C-alpha positions as CSV (number, residue, x, y, z in Angstrom):
1,M,0.3,-28.8,-33.2
2,P,-3.2,-27.2,-33.7
3,E,-2.7,-24.6,-36.7
4,N,-4.0,-21.6,-34.3
5,F,-1.0,-22.2,-31.6
6,T,0.2,-19.2,-31.0
7,D,4.2,-19.0,-29.4
8,P,4.1,-16.7,-26.3
9,S,7.5,-15.9,-27.2
10,G,6.9,-14.5,-30.6
11,N,6.2,-11.1,-29.6
12,T,7.1,-9.1,-26.0
13,A,3.3,-8.3,-24.8
14,A,2.2,-11.8,-25.6
15,F,4.8,-13.4,-23.4
16,R,4.1,-10.9,-20.6
17,A,0.5,-12.0,-21.0
18,F,1.3,-15.8,-21.0
19,A,4.0,-15.1,-17.8
20,N,1.4,-13.0,-15.7
21,P,-1.9,-14.1,-15.8
22,A,-3.8,-11.5,-15.3
23,E,-5.8,-12.0,-11.5
24,P,-8.7,-10.1,-10.7
25,E,-7.8,-7.7,-8.2
26,A,-9.2,-7.6,-4.9
27,P,-11.3,-4.0,-4.3
28,A,-8.8,-1.7,-2.7
29,A,-9.7,-1.3,1.1
30,P,-10.0,2.9,2.1
31,S,-6.7,3.9,3.4
32,R,-6.3,4.9,6.9
33,T,-2.9,6.2,6.7
34,P,-3.7,9.8,7.3
35,L,-6.2,9.1,10.2
36,L,-3.2,7.1,11.9
37,V,-0.6,9.9,11.7
38,A,-3.3,12.5,12.8
39,V,-3.8,10.3,15.9
40,A,0.1,9.5,16.5
41,V,0.9,13.5,16.4
42,A,-2.3,14.1,18.6
43,V,-0.6,11.8,21.1
44,V,2.9,12.9,20.9
45,A,1.9,16.5,21.2
46,V,-0.6,15.7,24.5
47,V,2.8,13.7,25.6
48,L,4.8,16.7,25.3
49,V,2.6,19.3,26.9
50,A,2.3,17.1,30.0
51,V,6.0,16.4,30.5
52,V,6.5,20.5,30.0
53,V,3.8,21.0,32.6
54,W,5.2,18.4,34.9
55,L,8.9,19.8,34.6
56,A,7.2,23.7,35.0
57,L,5.8,22.5,38.1
58,S,8.2,20.4,40.2
């Protein structure tokens, strides 16, 4: 066995590095969730106004 062998179970940090090797992370895509929520709220508001107007006129 080589002299520079390090047992990954020797300490917690070494074991975690062995068990979960670091992978290069992809750049995070910009979040569009707030935009989608705003569009959804606007669509619901327009539908509600249309229903209220339709009921008022009928």
